[in-house]
N, CA, C and O atoms as a GROMACS GRO file, in nm:
protein
  476
    1MET      N    1 -16.602   3.208  -1.086
    1MET     CA    2 -16.562   3.186  -0.937
    1MET      C    3 -16.678   3.296  -0.842
    1MET      O    4 -16.710   3.275  -0.725
    2ARG      N    5 -16.708   3.370  -0.895
    2ARG     CA    6 -16.821   3.463  -0.809
    2ARG      C    7 -16.958   3.363  -0.782
    2ARG      O    8 -17.012   3.349  -0.673
    3PRO      N    9 -16.999   3.296  -0.910
    3PRO     CA   10 -17.129   3.235  -0.894
    3PRO      C   11 -17.093   3.122  -0.818
    3PRO      O   12 -17.184   3.076  -0.749
    4PHE      N   13 -16.983   3.066  -0.812
    4PHE     CA   14 -16.947   2.950  -0.726
    4PHE      C   15 -16.947   2.970  -0.566
    4PHE      O   16 -16.989   2.885  -0.488
    5ILE      N   17 -16.894   3.090  -0.532
    5ILE     CA   18 -16.899   3.160  -0.393
    5ILE      C   19 -17.051   3.181  -0.356
    5ILE      O   20 -17.099   3.135  -0.252
    6ILE      N   21 -17.111   3.241  -0.432
    6ILE     CA   22 -17.249   3.291  -0.401
    6ILE      C   23 -17.337   3.167  -0.362
    6ILE      O   24 -17.385   3.150  -0.250
    7ILE      N   25 -17.354   3.073  -0.484
    7ILE     CA   26 -17.410   2.956  -0.451
    7ILE      C   27 -17.377   2.867  -0.311
    7ILE      O   28 -17.456   2.816  -0.231
    8PHE      N   29 -17.237   2.868  -0.313
    8PHE     CA   30 -17.197   2.785  -0.199
    8PHE      C   31 -17.237   2.860  -0.040
    8PHE      O   32 -17.274   2.798   0.060
    9ILE      N   33 -17.219   2.996  -0.050
    9ILE     CA   34 -17.274   3.034   0.075
    9ILE      C   35 -17.422   3.052   0.110
    9ILE      O   36 -17.466   3.054   0.224
   10PHE      N   37 -17.492   3.066  -0.002
   10PHE     CA   38 -17.649   3.102   0.037
   10PHE      C   39 -17.675   2.940   0.037
   10PHE      O   40 -17.782   2.915   0.092
   11THR      N   41 -17.615   2.838  -0.005
   11THR     CA   42 -17.676   2.704  -0.022
   11THR      C   43 -17.642   2.658   0.145
   11THR      O   44 -17.726   2.602   0.216
   12TRP      N   45 -17.525   2.690   0.181
   12TRP     CA   46 -17.491   2.641   0.326
   12TRP      C   47 -17.583   2.729   0.417
   12TRP      O   48 -17.625   2.678   0.520
   13PHE      N   49 -17.610   2.827   0.393
   13PHE     CA   50 -17.679   2.918   0.483
   13PHE      C   51 -17.818   2.870   0.508
   13PHE      O   52 -17.853   2.846   0.624
   14LEU      N   53 -17.904   2.852   0.404
   14LEU     CA   54 -18.021   2.798   0.385
   14LEU      C   55 -18.043   2.672   0.442
   14LEU      O   56 -18.152   2.644   0.493
   15ASN      N   57 -17.935   2.581   0.435
   15ASN     CA   58 -17.942   2.452   0.471
   15ASN      C   59 -17.966   2.436   0.631
   15ASN      O   60 -18.025   2.347   0.692
   16LEU      N   61 -17.907   2.545   0.675
   16LEU     CA   62 -17.900   2.568   0.851
   16LEU      C   63 -18.045   2.585   0.899
   16LEU      O   64 -18.081   2.524   0.999
   17PHE      N   65 -18.132   2.667   0.832
   17PHE     CA   66 -18.246   2.691   0.881
   17PHE      C   67 -18.372   2.636   0.814
   17PHE      O   68 -18.483   2.654   0.864
   18LEU      N   69 -18.353   2.572   0.702
   18LEU     CA   70 -18.459   2.580   0.608
   18LEU      C   71 -18.479   2.420   0.553
   18LEU      O   72 -18.385   2.345   0.578
   19PRO      N   73 -18.587   2.366   0.485
   19PRO     CA   74 -18.568   2.216   0.447
   19PRO      C   75 -18.474   2.233   0.318
   19PRO      O   76 -18.443   2.334   0.256
   20TRP      N   77 -18.439   2.094   0.302
   20TRP     CA   78 -18.306   2.058   0.212
   20TRP      C   79 -18.354   2.134   0.074
   20TRP      O   80 -18.261   2.182   0.011
   21TRP      N   81 -18.470   2.149   0.025
   21TRP     CA   82 -18.513   2.184  -0.110
   21TRP      C   83 -18.492   2.316  -0.126
   21TRP      O   84 -18.495   2.366  -0.238
   22SER      N   85 -18.468   2.392  -0.011
   22SER     CA   86 -18.425   2.550  -0.033
   22SER      C   87 -18.303   2.613  -0.064
   22SER      O   88 -18.277   2.729  -0.095
   23ALA      N   89 -18.222   2.492  -0.044
   23ALA     CA   90 -18.075   2.525  -0.110
   23ALA      C   91 -18.056   2.542  -0.251
   23ALA      O   92 -17.957   2.590  -0.307
   24LEU      N   93 -18.185   2.487  -0.311
   24LEU     CA   94 -18.178   2.470  -0.458
   24LEU      C   95 -18.232   2.633  -0.513
   24LEU      O   96 -18.229   2.666  -0.632
   25LEU      N   97 -18.265   2.693  -0.438
   25LEU     CA   98 -18.333   2.830  -0.471
   25LEU      C   99 -18.222   2.933  -0.557
   25LEU      O  100 -18.227   2.977  -0.672
   26PRO      N  101 -18.105   2.951  -0.433
   26PRO     CA  102 -17.998   3.016  -0.502
   26PRO      C  103 -17.929   2.963  -0.607
   26PRO      O  104 -17.851   3.036  -0.670
   27ALA      N  105 -17.948   2.819  -0.643
   27ALA     CA  106 -17.891   2.785  -0.755
   27ALA      C  107 -17.960   2.803  -0.874
   27ALA      O  108 -17.895   2.812  -0.978
   28ILE      N  109 -18.088   2.811  -0.874
   28ILE     CA  110 -18.196   2.839  -0.976
   28ILE      C  111 -18.156   2.999  -1.025
   28ILE      O  112 -18.143   3.038  -1.141
   29ILE      N  113 -18.146   3.063  -0.923
   29ILE     CA  114 -18.141   3.215  -0.938
   29ILE      C  115 -18.000   3.266  -1.006
   29ILE      O  116 -17.989   3.337  -1.106
   30ILE      N  117 -17.899   3.213  -0.930
   30ILE     CA  118 -17.772   3.254  -0.996
   30ILE      C  119 -17.742   3.175  -1.131
   30ILE      O  120 -17.667   3.229  -1.211
   31GLY      N  121 -17.806   3.028  -1.166
   31GLY     CA  122 -17.805   3.006  -1.270
   31GLY      C  123 -17.876   3.075  -1.386
   31GLY      O  124 -17.840   3.044  -1.500
   32ALA      N  125 -17.976   3.167  -1.368
   32ALA     CA  126 -18.041   3.236  -1.440
   32ALA      C  127 -18.007   3.363  -1.472
   32ALA      O  128 -18.037   3.417  -1.579
   33TRP      N  129 -17.921   3.431  -1.352
   33TRP     CA  130 -17.868   3.528  -1.359
   33TRP      C  131 -17.700   3.543  -1.411
   33TRP      O  132 -17.672   3.633  -1.491
   34LEU      N  133 -17.613   3.467  -1.369
   34LEU     CA  134 -17.475   3.515  -1.383
   34LEU      C  135 -17.428   3.411  -1.489
   34LEU      O  136 -17.328   3.450  -1.549
   35LEU      N  137 -17.476   3.282  -1.528
   35LEU     CA  138 -17.421   3.210  -1.596
   35LEU      C  139 -17.446   3.217  -1.716
   35LEU      O  140 -17.557   3.250  -1.760
   36GLU      N  141 -17.307   3.174  -1.816
   36GLU     CA  142 -17.348   3.221  -1.957
   36GLU      C  143 -17.367   3.102  -2.061
   36GLU      O  144 -17.404   3.126  -2.176
   37ASN      N  145 -17.346   2.990  -2.023
   37ASN     CA  146 -17.377   2.846  -2.092
   37ASN      C  147 -17.393   2.739  -2.001
   37ASN      O  148 -17.344   2.727  -1.889
   38SER      N  149 -17.479   2.653  -2.074
   38SER     CA  150 -17.521   2.516  -1.998
   38SER      C  151 -17.406   2.440  -1.911
   38SER      O  152 -17.418   2.405  -1.794
   39LEU      N  153 -17.294   2.424  -1.994
   39LEU     CA  154 -17.210   2.358  -1.942
   39LEU      C  155 -17.132   2.392  -1.807
   39LEU      O  156 -17.083   2.311  -1.728
   40SER      N  157 -17.134   2.530  -1.800
   40SER     CA  158 -17.044   2.609  -1.699
   40SER      C  159 -17.172   2.610  -1.560
   40SER      O  160 -17.153   2.595  -1.440
   41ALA      N  161 -17.291   2.632  -1.628
   41ALA     CA  162 -17.407   2.649  -1.531
   41ALA      C  163 -17.394   2.486  -1.453
   41ALA      O  164 -17.342   2.484  -1.341
   42PHE      N  165 -17.429   2.390  -1.497
   42PHE     CA  166 -17.420   2.274  -1.456
   42PHE      C  167 -17.306   2.230  -1.352
   42PHE      O  168 -17.329   2.156  -1.256
   43PHE      N  169 -17.200   2.275  -1.379
   43PHE     CA  170 -17.063   2.224  -1.307
   43PHE      C  171 -17.042   2.312  -1.200
   43PHE      O  172 -16.979   2.276  -1.101
   44THR      N  173 -17.109   2.470  -1.213
   44THR     CA  174 -17.084   2.513  -1.106
   44THR      C  175 -17.153   2.515  -1.009
   44THR      O  176 -17.100   2.545  -0.902
   45GLY      N  177 -17.291   2.484  -1.015
   45GLY     CA  178 -17.393   2.419  -0.953
   45GLY      C  179 -17.354   2.290  -0.891
   45GLY      O  180 -17.384   2.269  -0.774
   46LEU      N  181 -17.290   2.203  -0.960
   46LEU     CA  182 -17.244   2.061  -0.899
   46LEU      C  183 -17.148   2.090  -0.810
   46LEU      O  184 -17.158   2.025  -0.707
   47THR      N  185 -17.033   2.184  -0.815
   47THR     CA  186 -16.928   2.183  -0.733
   47THR      C  187 -16.957   2.274  -0.594
   47THR      O  188 -16.903   2.264  -0.484
   48ALA      N  189 -17.053   2.359  -0.635
   48ALA     CA  190 -17.082   2.476  -0.533
   48ALA      C  191 -17.181   2.410  -0.443
   48ALA      O  192 -17.156   2.410  -0.323
   49GLY      N  193 -17.295   2.351  -0.490
   49GLY     CA  194 -17.386   2.275  -0.407
   49GLY      C  195 -17.351   2.142  -0.346
   49GLY      O  196 -17.401   2.105  -0.240
   50GLY      N  197 -17.261   2.068  -0.417
   50GLY     CA  198 -17.184   1.961  -0.344
   50GLY      C  199 -17.106   1.991  -0.227
   50GLY      O  200 -17.121   1.948  -0.112
   51PHE      N  201 -17.029   2.062  -0.268
   51PHE     CA  202 -16.915   2.129  -0.143
   51PHE      C  203 -16.980   2.202  -0.034
   51PHE      O  204 -16.925   2.214   0.075
   52ALA      N  205 -17.096   2.252  -0.060
   52ALA     CA  206 -17.181   2.308   0.072
   52ALA      C  207 -17.221   2.203   0.162
   52ALA      O  208 -17.208   2.201   0.284
   53TRP      N  209 -17.289   2.085   0.062
   53TRP     CA  210 -17.334   1.969   0.152
   53TRP      C  211 -17.252   1.906   0.203
   53TRP      O  212 -17.287   1.856   0.310
   54PHE      N  213 -17.118   1.878   0.161
   54PHE     CA  214 -17.023   1.793   0.230
   54PHE      C  215 -16.982   1.883   0.337
   54PHE      O  216 -16.979   1.830   0.448
   55VAL      N  217 -16.949   2.014   0.332
   55VAL     CA  218 -16.914   2.084   0.453
   55VAL      C  219 -16.998   2.044   0.545
   55VAL      O  220 -16.950   1.977   0.636
   56GLN      N  221 -17.136   2.073   0.548
   56GLN     CA  222 -17.227   2.071   0.680
   56GLN      C  223 -17.227   1.926   0.690
   56GLN      O  224 -17.222   1.888   0.807
   57ALA      N  225 -17.229   1.838   0.608
   57ALA     CA  226 -17.213   1.683   0.677
   57ALA      C  227 -17.070   1.633   0.744
   57ALA      O  228 -17.056   1.547   0.830
   58PHE      N  229 -16.973   1.707   0.683
   58PHE     CA  230 -16.836   1.703   0.762
   58PHE      C  231 -16.848   1.755   0.904
   58PHE      O  232 -16.811   1.693   1.004
   59TYR      N  233 -16.907   1.881   0.904
   59TYR     CA  234 -16.944   1.942   1.031
   59TYR      C  235 -16.987   1.832   1.148
   59TYR      O  236 -16.925   1.808   1.251
   60ILE      N  237 -17.101   1.776   1.105
   60ILE     CA  238 -17.165   1.685   1.194
   60ILE      C  239 -17.103   1.577   1.194
   60ILE      O  240 -17.095   1.519   1.303
   61HIS      N  241 -17.054   1.530   1.102
   61HIS     CA  242 -16.935   1.414   1.114
   61HIS      C  243 -16.847   1.445   1.245
   61HIS      O  244 -16.825   1.357   1.329
   62ILE      N  245 -16.810   1.543   1.253
   62ILE     CA  246 -16.671   1.582   1.368
   62ILE      C  247 -16.718   1.606   1.480
   62ILE      O  248 -16.650   1.587   1.581
   63ALA      N  249 -16.858   1.657   1.484
   63ALA     CA  250 -16.935   1.723   1.573
   63ALA      C  251 -17.002   1.638   1.670
   63ALA      O  252 -17.022   1.676   1.786
   64ASN      N  253 -17.042   1.505   1.618
   64ASN     CA  254 -17.067   1.379   1.685
   64ASN      C  255 -17.000   1.255   1.689
   64ASN      O  256 -17.056   1.148   1.715
   65ASP      N  257 -16.862   1.272   1.660
   65ASP     CA  258 -16.733   1.166   1.642
   65ASP      C  259 -16.773   1.092   1.560
   65ASP      O  260 -16.736   0.977   1.580
   66ALA      N  261 -16.854   1.111   1.446
   66ALA     CA  262 -16.888   0.994   1.347
   66ALA      C  263 -16.991   0.897   1.398
   66ALA      O  264 -16.989   0.777   1.369
   67ILE      N  265 -17.082   0.953   1.473
   67ILE     CA  266 -17.156   0.826   1.532
   67ILE      C  267 -17.268   0.825   1.401
   67ILE      O  268 -17.287   0.729   1.327
   68LEU      N  269 -17.330   0.944   1.394
   68LEU     CA  270 -17.445   0.928   1.265
   68LEU      C  271 -17.389   0.866   1.154
   68LEU      O  272 -17.435   0.761   1.110
   69SER      N  273 -17.280   0.930   1.098
   69SER     CA  274 -17.245   0.876   0.963
   69SER      C  275 -17.184   0.727   0.987
   69SER      O  276 -17.200   0.657   0.887
   70THR      N  277 -17.133   0.676   1.070
   70THR     CA  278 -17.126   0.530   1.089
   70THR      C  279 -17.255   0.466   1.086
   70THR      O  280 -17.272   0.361   1.023
   71ARG      N  281 -17.341   0.520   1.148
   71ARG     CA  282 -17.490   0.436   1.151
   71ARG      C  283 -17.528   0.434   1.015
   71ARG      O  284 -17.549   0.326   0.960
   72VAL      N  285 -17.540   0.560   0.943
   72VAL     CA  286 -17.582   0.570   0.809
   72VAL      C  287 -17.529   0.471   0.742
   72VAL      O  288 -17.599   0.385   0.688
   73ALA      N  289 -17.376   0.469   0.736
   73ALA     CA  290 -17.316   0.380   0.661
   73ALA      C  291 -17.342   0.217   0.670
   73ALA      O  292 -17.349   0.131   0.582
   74GLU      N  293 -17.352   0.214   0.793
   74GLU     CA  294 -17.429   0.068   0.848
   74GLU      C  295 -17.581   0.030   0.767
   74GLU      O  296 -17.627  -0.076   0.724
   75MET      N  297 -17.616   0.127   0.770
   75MET     CA  298 -17.760   0.102   0.734
   75MET      C  299 -17.779   0.057   0.608
   75MET      O  300 -17.839  -0.046   0.575
   76LEU      N  301 -17.706   0.167   0.510
   76LEU     CA  302 -17.682   0.180   0.378
   76LEU      C  303 -17.596   0.041   0.326
   76LEU      O  304 -17.602  -0.009   0.213
   77GLN      N  305 -17.524   0.001   0.424
   77GLN     CA  306 -17.399  -0.135   0.389
   77GLN      C  307 -17.300  -0.052   0.292
   77GLN      O  308 -17.255  -0.094   0.185
   78LEU      N  309 -17.277   0.059   0.346
   78LEU     CA  310 -17.165   0.123   0.260
   78LEU      C  311 -17.024   0.088   0.324
   78LEU      O  312 -16.934   0.084   0.240
   79GLY      N  313 -16.994   0.066   0.427
   79GLY     CA  314 -16.848   0.020   0.474
   79GLY      C  315 -16.809   0.104   0.566
   79GLY      O  316 -16.798   0.078   0.686
   80SER      N  317 -16.782   0.223   0.504
   80SER     CA  318 -16.726   0.339   0.581
   80SER      C  319 -16.822   0.478   0.602
   80SER      O  320 -16.922   0.483   0.532
   81PRO      N  321 -16.801   0.568   0.678
   81PRO     CA  322 -16.869   0.663   0.709
   81PRO      C  323 -16.826   0.776   0.585
   81PRO      O  324 -16.906   0.857   0.537
   82TRP      N  325 -16.700   0.766   0.550
   82TRP     CA  326 -16.661   0.867   0.421
   82TRP      C  327 -16.724   0.842   0.334
   82TRP      O  328 -16.765   0.939   0.269
   83PHE      N  329 -16.765   0.702   0.287
   83PHE     CA  330 -16.868   0.685   0.185
   83PHE      C  331 -16.998   0.769   0.166
   83PHE      O  332 -17.044   0.809   0.058
   84VAL      N  333 -17.057   0.791   0.310
   84VAL     CA  334 -17.181   0.879   0.335
   84VAL      C  335 -17.124   0.999   0.317
   84VAL      O  336 -17.203   1.063   0.248
   85LEU      N  337 -17.019   1.071   0.346
   85LEU     CA  338 -17.005   1.195   0.289
   85LEU      C  339 -16.972   1.227   0.148
   85LEU      O  340 -16.988   1.335   0.092
   86LEU      N  341 -16.924   1.119   0.101
   86LEU     CA  342 -16.922   1.123  -0.042
   86LEU      C  343 -17.048   1.136  -0.121
   86LEU      O  344 -17.063   1.211  -0.217
   87PHE      N  345 -17.138   1.055  -0.071
   87PHE     CA  346 -17.257   1.040  -0.127
   87PHE      C  347 -17.313   1.172  -0.104
   87PHE      O  348 -17.356   1.228  -0.205
   88THR      N  349 -17.322   1.232   0.007
   88THR     CA  350 -17.378   1.350   0.021
   88THR      C  351 -17.357   1.444  -0.060
   88THR      O  352 -17.448   1.513  -0.106
   89PHE      N  353 -17.203   1.463  -0.094
   89PHE     CA  354 -17.152   1.566  -0.197
   89PHE      C  355 -17.248   1.544  -0.318
   89PHE      O  356 -17.324   1.625  -0.372
   90LEU      N  357 -17.224   1.407  -0.348
   90LEU     CA  358 -17.288   1.371  -0.492
   90LEU      C  359 -17.437   1.404  -0.502
   90LEU      O  360 -17.481   1.455  -0.605
   91ILE      N  361 -17.497   1.382  -0.425
   91ILE     CA  362 -17.669   1.407  -0.386
   91ILE      C  363 -17.677   1.546  -0.403
   91ILE      O  364 -17.752   1.586  -0.492
   92GLY      N  365 -17.596   1.654  -0.316
   92GLY     CA  366 -17.646   1.785  -0.320
   92GLY      C  367 -17.551   1.839  -0.450
   92GLY      O  368 -17.590   1.947  -0.494
   93GLY      N  369 -17.461   1.794  -0.503
   93GLY     CA  370 -17.396   1.852  -0.599
   93GLY      C  371 -17.518   1.820  -0.753
   93GLY      O  372 -17.556   1.903  -0.836
   94ILE      N  373 -17.549   1.693  -0.745
   94ILE     CA  374 -17.653   1.672  -0.863
   94ILE      C  375 -17.769   1.763  -0.842
   94ILE      O  376 -17.816   1.820  -0.940
   95LEU      N  377 -17.820   1.781  -0.720
   95LEU     CA  378 -17.941   1.865  -0.725
   95LEU      C  379 -17.909   2.012  -0.756
   95LEU      O  380 -17.987   2.082  -0.821
   96ALA      N  381 -17.797   2.057  -0.709
   96ALA     CA  382 -17.792   2.180  -0.751
   96ALA      C  383 -17.735   2.211  -0.868
   96ALA      O  384 -17.733   2.328  -0.907
   97GLY      N  385 -17.677   2.099  -0.948
   97GLY     CA  386 -17.624   2.107  -1.074
   97GLY      C  387 -17.742   2.126  -1.159
   97GLY      O  388 -17.750   2.224  -1.233
   98PHE      N  389 -17.826   2.046  -1.154
   98PHE     CA  390 -17.950   2.065  -1.212
   98PHE      C  391 -18.022   2.172  -1.202
   98PHE      O  392 -18.084   2.212  -1.300
   99SER      N  393 -18.029   2.241  -1.076
   99SER     CA  394 -18.104   2.341  -1.057
   99SER      C  395 -18.030   2.482  -1.113
   99SER      O  396 -18.103   2.578  -1.138
  100THR      N  397 -17.905   2.492  -1.129
  100THR     CA  398 -17.854   2.602  -1.203
  100THR      C  399 -17.872   2.566  -1.347
  100THR      O  400 -17.896   2.660  -1.424
  101LEU      N  401 -17.864   2.461  -1.389
  101LEU     CA  402 -17.901   2.440  -1.548
  101LEU      C  403 -18.039   2.475  -1.586
  101LEU      O  404 -18.063   2.536  -1.690
  102PHE      N  405 -18.143   2.432  -1.492
  102PHE     CA  406 -18.298   2.493  -1.483
  102PHE      C  407 -18.295   2.639  -1.500
  102PHE      O  408 -18.355   2.698  -1.590
  103GLY      N  409 -18.217   2.697  -1.404
  103GLY     CA  410 -18.224   2.873  -1.421
  103GLY      C  411 -18.170   2.890  -1.559
  103GLY      O  412 -18.247   2.947  -1.637
  104TYR      N  413 -18.044   2.850  -1.610
  104TYR     CA  414 -18.000   2.889  -1.716
  104TYR      C  415 -18.087   2.882  -1.845
  104TYR      O  416 -18.108   2.967  -1.932
  105GLN      N  417 -18.130   2.750  -1.828
  105GLN     CA  418 -18.265   2.703  -1.944
  105GLN      C  419 -18.348   2.806  -1.932
  105GLN      O  420 -18.360   2.883  -2.027
  106LEU      N  421 -18.411   2.823  -1.826
  106LEU     CA  422 -18.499   2.937  -1.788
  106LEU      C  423 -18.496   3.070  -1.830
  106LEU      O  424 -18.602   3.127  -1.855
  107LYS      N  425 -18.386   3.129  -1.841
  107LYS     CA  426 -18.323   3.228  -1.864
  107LYS      C  427 -18.340   3.246  -2.056
  107LYS      O  428 -18.392   3.340  -2.116
  108THR      N  429 -18.292   3.150  -2.099
  108THR     CA  430 -18.275   3.097  -2.230
  108THR      C  431 -18.403   3.116  -2.301
  108THR      O  432 -18.419   3.194  -2.396
  109VAL      N  433 -18.492   3.042  -2.249
  109VAL     CA  434 -18.649   3.022  -2.317
  109VAL      C  435 -18.692   3.146  -2.326
  109VAL      O  436 -18.720   3.196  -2.435
  110LEU      N  437 -18.705   3.229  -2.178
  110LEU     CA  438 -18.780   3.349  -2.169
  110LEU      C  439 -18.730   3.455  -2.268
  110LEU      O  440 -18.813   3.526  -2.324
  111THR      N  441 -18.601   3.469  -2.290
  111THR     CA  442 -18.524   3.558  -2.379
  111THR      C  443 -18.579   3.530  -2.514
  111THR      O  444 -18.634   3.610  -2.590
  112ASN      N  445 -18.557   3.405  -2.534
  112ASN     CA  446 -18.588   3.377  -2.686
  112ASN      C  447 -18.732   3.392  -2.702
  112ASN      O  448 -18.780   3.424  -2.810
  113SER      N  449 -18.810   3.368  -2.588
  113SER     CA  450 -18.987   3.423  -2.633
  113SER      C  451 -19.001   3.546  -2.645
  113SER      O  452 -19.086   3.591  -2.723
  114SER      N  453 -18.919   3.630  -2.569
  114SER     CA  454 -18.940   3.756  -2.588
  114SER      C  455 -18.895   3.841  -2.724
  114SER      O  456 -18.957   3.935  -2.774
  115ILE      N  457 -18.784   3.787  -2.766
  115ILE     CA  458 -18.743   3.806  -2.916
  115ILE      C  459 -18.831   3.771  -3.003
  115ILE      O  460 -18.851   3.845  -3.100
  116SER      N  461 -18.902   3.654  -2.987
  116SER     CA  462 -18.958   3.597  -3.108
  116SER      C  463 -19.120   3.674  -3.114
  116SER      O  464 -19.196   3.681  -3.211
  117ASP      N  465 -19.140   3.734  -2.957
  117ASP     CA  466 -19.278   3.808  -2.972
  117ASP      C  467 -19.237   3.954  -3.050
  117ASP      O  468 -19.306   3.985  -3.147
  118THR      N  469 -19.160   4.014  -3.022
  118THR     CA  470 -19.134   4.133  -3.100
  118THR      C  471 -19.116   4.141  -3.230
  118THR      O  472 -19.116   4.251  -3.286
  119ASN      N  473 -19.094   3.989  -3.319
  119ASN     CA  474 -19.094   3.996  -3.454
  119ASN      C  475 -19.227   3.979  -3.529
  119ASN      O  476 -19.230   3.986  -3.652
   0.00000   0.00000   0.00000
């Protein structure tokens, strides 16, 4: 639960001020630091990152009376602005999921290479 909260808060905060890809940095760091297996790394990043992106998209959806999400839905021929919010969750979740998986795998590779160097 702690990695989820950390990834969610930092992803949400960084997305306010920096480009979209900056939200992947906390996912990589937490994946390398706190997560213990690849499956939990991916799904923690998927849910935390996706939820952070969804919360921001939902805030924008409410703040401008759904004008932006409705226009994007029309442009992408999705039919409903809620599909845009779901699509935002999926994109942010997949990106953060693979980022936490990358962080975990990086930790695994570096740990194994340091062990094999001592032998």
